[in-house]
N, C-alpha and C positions, 0 to 999 in steps of 0.2 A: 343977032337977039335970041331968032329961033333955035336955035342950039342951046343956050342957056337956058333958055324957059322949058326946052326939051329935057334937060338933064336935070335941073330942078324936081320936075314931075316925075321923073324915073327914081331919083331918089327919094321923094315923098312916097311912093307906091314901094317900094323896097321896104321903108320903114314900117309902113301899115301891113304889110306881110308879115314881117318879122315880130310885128308886135300881136298879131292874130296867132303864130304860133308858139308864142313862151306864153309865161303865167304870170301870176301876179305875186307879188312880194309881201303882203298880208298874212299874216301868222294865223294859223287855223288850230284852235284846241277845243275841236268838238268832242263832247262824251254824250254819247246817247246809249239807251237801252230799247233794243230792237231787233230785228231779223234774228230768225233760228234760235230765239228766245237768248240771244247773247247781248255784247255790249261792243261799243266801239269806240276808238281813239283816233286823234290826228294830231300829227305833230308837225311844226315845220323844220326843225332840225331830228336828226335820228340821235335819241338817246339809248342809253344803255344804262340797266339797274342791276342787281342782284340783291336773292333777299335767301335768306338759311332756310331750311324745310324744301318740301316736293313742289313742283312747280309744275302748271301742265305744260302741255307739249304745244311749245311755237314754231311754225311753218311760215319760211320767209320766201316769198315774191318778188323778183325783180321787175320792175316797168322799165324796159329797154327797147331801141330798135322798134318802136312804138306794137311793142308785145307785151304781155304778161308770161314772166319765164319763172318757173314753169308755169303752163297753160292752166294743166288740171293737178290740184293738189289732194291729198288726204287727211283729213285730222280725225284724233277721236272726240267723240262729244266732250266740251269743255275744253276742245285747244282751242290755240289761236292763231289767226296766219295775220303775218305783219308784213303789208307792201312797201315798198321804198322805189322811188323816182331816182334810178338812178341817169338820168340823160337831161338834157338842157330843157326838153319839151314839155309843156305842161301837162299833165294828167289828171284822171280822177278814178274813184273804183266806186261804182255805183251796182248794190246789188237788189235783191227785191225787197228787203226791208234794213240796208245799211249804204250808206253812202259816206264817202270822205270828206264831202263839202262842195262847194262851187264847182262846176264843169271846168275842168284844167288848173281847178285850184290848189293840185300839189305840185310845187316848182323842186326843181333839182337837188335831193337831199330828204325831202320833207318822207316823211311815212305816215301812214294808217295802219292800224290794228283791228281784229274786229275776235270777238271769241263767241264761239259756235258752241250754243249748249244743247240743241235738239239734232239728232239722226236726220240725215237727209242729203238731197245736191241741191247747190245753190251755184245757180248762174251769175256771172255779174261781167262789166264790161266797163271799156273809159267811154265817157257820153261824147267827148268830143272825134273820137278815132273806133266808134263800133263799126262806121261803114267799113274801116281798112280793116276789120277783123280784129279789132284788139278787143277779145272776150277772153275768159276764164272761167273754171268751174271749181269749187269747192266739195270735196265728197266728206260729211261726217258719218264716221260710223260708232 
């Protein structure tokens, strides 16, 4: 009886740990206008679109191995950074005036984009992994 109870408690504890590292399946389609005079959007599934004419530069950042890859990117004023969660662990992108949504709310495959309209240096982080060094920088020229 004691061994069965111990096994059951171990399974419950493992389930709680796994749930804490996971993420929500809620779809987040937030749009706001802020941060560096820019705008942000978050999508649960990565999408591609094309349009005629010239487009502002988009730079991609991968969220993988509890890091932003690359950690520092440079874009022109009016350029966009698109973050994609490329691992099963939930993440978020939080900057001085932009945020992808709730802490850890970006599940695998989710994307978040922000357009930076003003020159400057913008430091950002993953709320739940900041203590482990999951930070990044966007330099806007």
